[in-house]
C-alpha positions as CSV (number, residue, x, y, z in Angstrom):
1,M,57.0,-107.6,-52.8
2,N,60.6,-106.5,-52.1
3,T,63.5,-108.8,-52.9
4,K,65.6,-110.2,-50.1
5,A,69.3,-109.3,-49.9
6,F,72.1,-111.3,-48.4
7,F,75.4,-110.2,-46.9
8,T,78.3,-112.4,-47.7
9,M,80.8,-110.4,-45.6
10,D,79.8,-109.2,-42.2
11,P,82.5,-108.0,-39.7
12,E,82.6,-109.7,-36.3
13,L,82.3,-107.0,-33.6
14,S,83.9,-107.1,-30.2
15,Y,81.7,-107.2,-27.2
16,A,82.9,-103.6,-26.4
17,M,81.8,-102.3,-29.7
18,E,78.4,-104.0,-29.6
19,E,77.8,-102.6,-26.2
20,A,78.8,-99.1,-27.3
21,I,76.4,-99.3,-30.3
22,N,73.7,-100.6,-28.1
23,R,74.1,-97.6,-25.8
24,L,73.9,-95.3,-28.8
25,R,70.7,-97.1,-29.9
26,I,69.2,-96.4,-26.4
27,N,70.1,-92.8,-26.6
28,V,68.6,-92.4,-30.1
29,S,65.3,-94.0,-28.8
30,F,65.0,-91.1,-26.3
31,F,64.9,-88.4,-29.1
32,G,61.2,-88.7,-29.4
33,S,58.7,-89.8,-32.1
34,D,59.3,-86.7,-34.3
35,I,62.9,-87.8,-35.0
36,R,62.7,-90.3,-37.8
37,K,65.1,-89.3,-40.6
38,I,68.6,-89.3,-39.1
39,M,71.8,-88.7,-41.1
40,I,75.0,-90.4,-39.9
41,V,77.8,-88.1,-41.1
42,S,81.4,-87.3,-40.5
43,S,83.7,-84.3,-41.3
44,E,86.3,-86.3,-43.2
45,P,86.7,-89.8,-44.7
46,D,87.7,-92.8,-42.6
47,E,86.1,-91.7,-39.4
48,G,83.9,-94.8,-39.1
49,K,80.5,-93.3,-40.0
50,S,79.5,-96.1,-42.3
51,L,80.3,-98.8,-39.7
52,V,78.3,-96.9,-37.1
53,A,75.4,-96.4,-39.5
54,M,75.3,-100.1,-40.4
55,Q,75.5,-101.3,-36.8
56,L,73.0,-98.8,-35.4
57,W,70.5,-99.8,-38.1
58,R,71.1,-103.4,-37.3
59,Q,70.6,-103.0,-33.5
60,M,67.4,-100.9,-34.0
61,A,66.0,-103.7,-36.3
62,N,67.0,-106.3,-33.7
63,A,65.1,-104.3,-31.1
64,E,62.0,-104.6,-33.4
65,E,62.0,-101.0,-34.4
66,R,61.2,-101.0,-38.1
67,S,64.2,-99.3,-39.7
68,I,65.8,-98.7,-43.1
69,L,69.4,-97.9,-43.9
70,V,69.8,-95.6,-47.0
71,D,73.2,-95.5,-48.6
72,A,73.1,-91.8,-49.6
73,D,76.7,-91.5,-50.6
74,M,76.2,-91.5,-54.3
75,R,79.8,-90.5,-55.2
76,K,82.0,-93.0,-53.4
77,S,79.8,-95.7,-51.9
78,V,81.4,-98.9,-51.0
79,M,78.6,-100.6,-49.0
80,V,77.6,-103.2,-51.6
81,E,81.3,-104.2,-52.2
82,Q,82.3,-104.0,-48.5
83,Y,79.4,-106.2,-47.3
84,G,79.1,-108.4,-50.4
85,I,75.4,-107.6,-50.9
86,Y,73.5,-109.5,-53.5
87,R,69.9,-110.3,-54.4
88,E,68.4,-113.6,-53.4
89,D,67.0,-114.1,-56.9
90,G,70.4,-113.4,-58.5
91,K,69.1,-110.5,-60.6
92,E,70.8,-107.2,-61.1
93,L,71.1,-105.1,-57.9
94,W,69.3,-101.7,-58.1
95,G,69.6,-98.9,-55.6
96,L,69.2,-95.2,-54.8
97,T,70.6,-93.8,-58.1
98,H,68.5,-96.1,-60.1
99,Y,65.4,-95.0,-58.3
100,L,66.2,-91.3,-58.6
101,S,67.5,-91.3,-62.2
102,D,65.9,-94.2,-64.0
103,N,62.5,-94.0,-62.4
104,K,62.7,-97.6,-61.0
105,K,60.0,-98.6,-58.6
106,I,60.7,-98.3,-54.9
107,E,59.9,-101.9,-54.4
108,D,62.6,-102.9,-56.9
109,C,65.3,-100.9,-55.1
110,V,64.5,-101.4,-51.4
111,L,65.7,-104.8,-50.2
112,T,64.6,-106.9,-47.2
113,T,67.2,-108.6,-45.1
114,E,67.5,-111.5,-42.6
115,L,66.2,-108.9,-40.1
116,S,62.4,-108.9,-40.1
117,C,62.4,-105.2,-39.1
118,G,65.4,-104.1,-41.2
119,D,65.5,-103.1,-44.8
120,I,68.2,-101.4,-46.9
121,L,68.3,-99.1,-49.9
122,P,71.8,-99.5,-51.2
123,N,73.6,-97.4,-53.8
124,V,75.0,-99.5,-56.6
125,D,76.2,-97.1,-59.3
126,N,78.1,-94.1,-58.2
127,V,77.8,-90.8,-60.1
128,V,80.2,-88.0,-60.5
129,N,77.9,-85.2,-59.5
130,P,74.7,-86.3,-57.7
131,S,73.6,-82.7,-56.9
132,L,70.7,-82.6,-59.3
133,L,69.4,-85.9,-57.9
134,L,69.7,-84.7,-54.3
135,E,67.9,-81.5,-55.2
136,S,65.1,-83.2,-57.0
137,R,61.6,-83.5,-55.6
138,R,61.8,-87.2,-56.1
139,F,64.5,-87.4,-53.4
140,S,62.7,-85.4,-50.8
141,E,59.4,-87.3,-51.5
142,L,61.4,-90.5,-51.1
143,L,62.6,-89.6,-47.6
144,D,59.0,-88.6,-46.6
145,L,57.7,-91.9,-48.0
146,L,60.3,-93.9,-46.0
147,A,59.6,-91.9,-42.9
148,A,55.9,-92.7,-43.2
149,N,56.7,-96.4,-43.4
150,Y,59.6,-96.9,-41.0
151,R,60.2,-95.8,-37.4
152,Y,63.8,-94.9,-38.3
153,V,65.4,-93.9,-41.6
154,F,69.2,-93.9,-41.2
155,L,71.1,-92.2,-44.0
156,D,74.8,-92.9,-44.5
157,T,76.0,-89.7,-46.1
158,P,79.2,-88.2,-47.6
159,P,81.6,-86.3,-45.3
160,L,80.7,-82.7,-44.8
161,G,84.2,-81.5,-45.4
162,L,84.4,-82.9,-48.9
163,V,81.3,-82.0,-50.8
164,S,78.0,-80.1,-50.3
165,D,75.9,-83.3,-50.6
166,G,75.7,-83.6,-46.8
167,E,74.2,-80.2,-46.3
168,R,71.5,-80.8,-48.9
169,I,70.6,-84.2,-47.3
170,G,70.7,-82.6,-43.8
171,H,68.2,-80.0,-44.9
172,L,65.7,-82.9,-45.4
173,C,66.5,-84.8,-42.2
174,D,65.2,-84.4,-38.6
175,G,68.7,-84.5,-37.2
176,A,72.3,-85.6,-37.5
177,I,74.7,-87.7,-35.6
178,L,78.3,-86.5,-36.2
179,I,81.0,-89.2,-36.1
180,V,84.4,-87.9,-35.0
181,R,87.6,-89.9,-35.0
182,G,89.3,-89.4,-31.7
183,G,92.8,-87.9,-31.8
184,M,92.6,-87.3,-35.6
185,T,89.9,-84.7,-36.5
186,P,90.9,-81.1,-35.7
187,K,88.5,-79.1,-33.5
188,S,88.3,-76.4,-36.2
189,V,87.0,-79.0,-38.7
190,I,84.4,-80.2,-36.2
191,R,83.2,-76.7,-35.5
192,N,82.9,-76.1,-39.3
193,S,80.8,-79.3,-39.6
194,I,78.5,-78.2,-36.8
195,A,78.1,-74.8,-38.6
196,Q,77.3,-76.6,-41.8
197,L,74.5,-78.6,-40.1
198,E,73.2,-75.4,-38.5
199,R,73.2,-73.7,-41.9
200,A,71.3,-76.6,-43.4
201,G,68.7,-76.4,-40.6
202,C,69.6,-79.9,-39.4
203,P,69.7,-80.2,-35.6
204,L,72.8,-81.9,-34.2
205,L,71.4,-84.8,-32.2
206,G,74.8,-85.9,-30.9
207,I,78.5,-86.4,-31.4
208,V,80.1,-89.9,-31.3
209,L,83.8,-89.8,-30.6
210,N,85.0,-92.8,-32.3
211,R,88.3,-94.7,-32.6
212,V,88.2,-97.8,-34.7
213,G,91.1,-100.1,-35.4
214,V,91.3,-103.3,-37.4
215,G,93.4,-106.3,-36.3
216,K,93.2,-110.0,-37.3
217,G,89.9,-109.4,-39.1
218,K,88.1,-108.1,-36.0
219,Y,87.0,-104.6,-35.1
220,Y,87.8,-103.0,-31.8
221,G,87.7,-99.5,-30.4
222,K,86.3,-96.9,-28.1
223,Y,83.0,-95.1,-28.4
224,Y,82.0,-92.2,-26.3
225,G,79.1,-89.9,-26.9
226,K,77.1,-86.9,-25.8
227,Y,73.6,-86.5,-27.1
228,Y,71.5,-83.4,-26.9
229,G,67.8,-82.8,-27.5
230,K,64.6,-83.3,-25.7
231,Y,66.2,-86.1,-23.8
232,Y,69.9,-86.5,-23.2
233,G,72.4,-88.7,-21.5
234,K,76.1,-88.8,-20.7
235,Y,78.8,-91.4,-20.7
236,Y,81.6,-91.1,-18.2
237,G,84.9,-93.0,-18.2
238,K,85.3,-96.4,-16.6
239,K,87.7,-98.9,-18.0
240,R,87.0,-102.6,-18.3
241,K,89.6,-104.9,-19.7
242,K,88.4,-107.0,-22.6
243,D,89.7,-109.9,-24.7
244,Y,92.6,-109.0,-27.0
245,N,93.4,-106.0,-24.8
246,S,90.7,-103.5,-26.0
247,Y,89.0,-101.1,-23.6
248,Y,85.6,-99.4,-23.5
249,G,84.7,-96.5,-21.3
250,G,81.2,-95.8,-20.1
251,R,78.5,-95.9,-17.5
252,D,74.9,-96.7,-17.9
253,F,72.7,-94.2,-19.6
254,S,71.9,-91.6,-16.9
255,G,68.4,-90.6,-18.2
256,G,66.9,-87.2,-18.8
257,K,67.3,-83.9,-17.0
């Protein structure tokens, strides 16, 4: 029986952001049943990938799609600290590195949440060089095990431009969603990230152009996206004024070809 986890800190999202993530969820659901292990990755730090990964996982679980969020950034993970995650029973929190290096049982590391269809596998102890853990058979078998038990396995991974971890993880995934911070990430860096995914044999499922700001404890921003695959859709610009002067652009999902 898995232990339940609680989040003591959970950012309040604007309506615009919630709607944008919901549109992303809808597009992901059109990828087909073979797409189960999805890495959420960026080229550089501070592009918003972890926030997108967390909220996409949450909305999928709310839609009753059994999903698990894996914190696969074993170098500089901040998920546990950022969201104030702790075990219901008050015992020591174990996560991905414990499972891979200490041979902990999977049921001791995967945590249930208040979402009946949403579990998490956090990373508690960062390591200097997780390459050997990522290249181990235990890691690849873990992803296969999770894919057999969950409709979606979302992996929050390190930025592609910093270390090789993302390529290794991508090699084991069914596809990747690349998060790009609008007006900040150079096109050359984005092209290099796409080339890295191709080299890893990880299909690019889509690109989310993301701009996230923080003010008065609330998140706001713009999300646009194009998603490619068996099914695809497009968002086109259309401004709506929201509270606290934030804007979101987009039309309804246009469907397949």
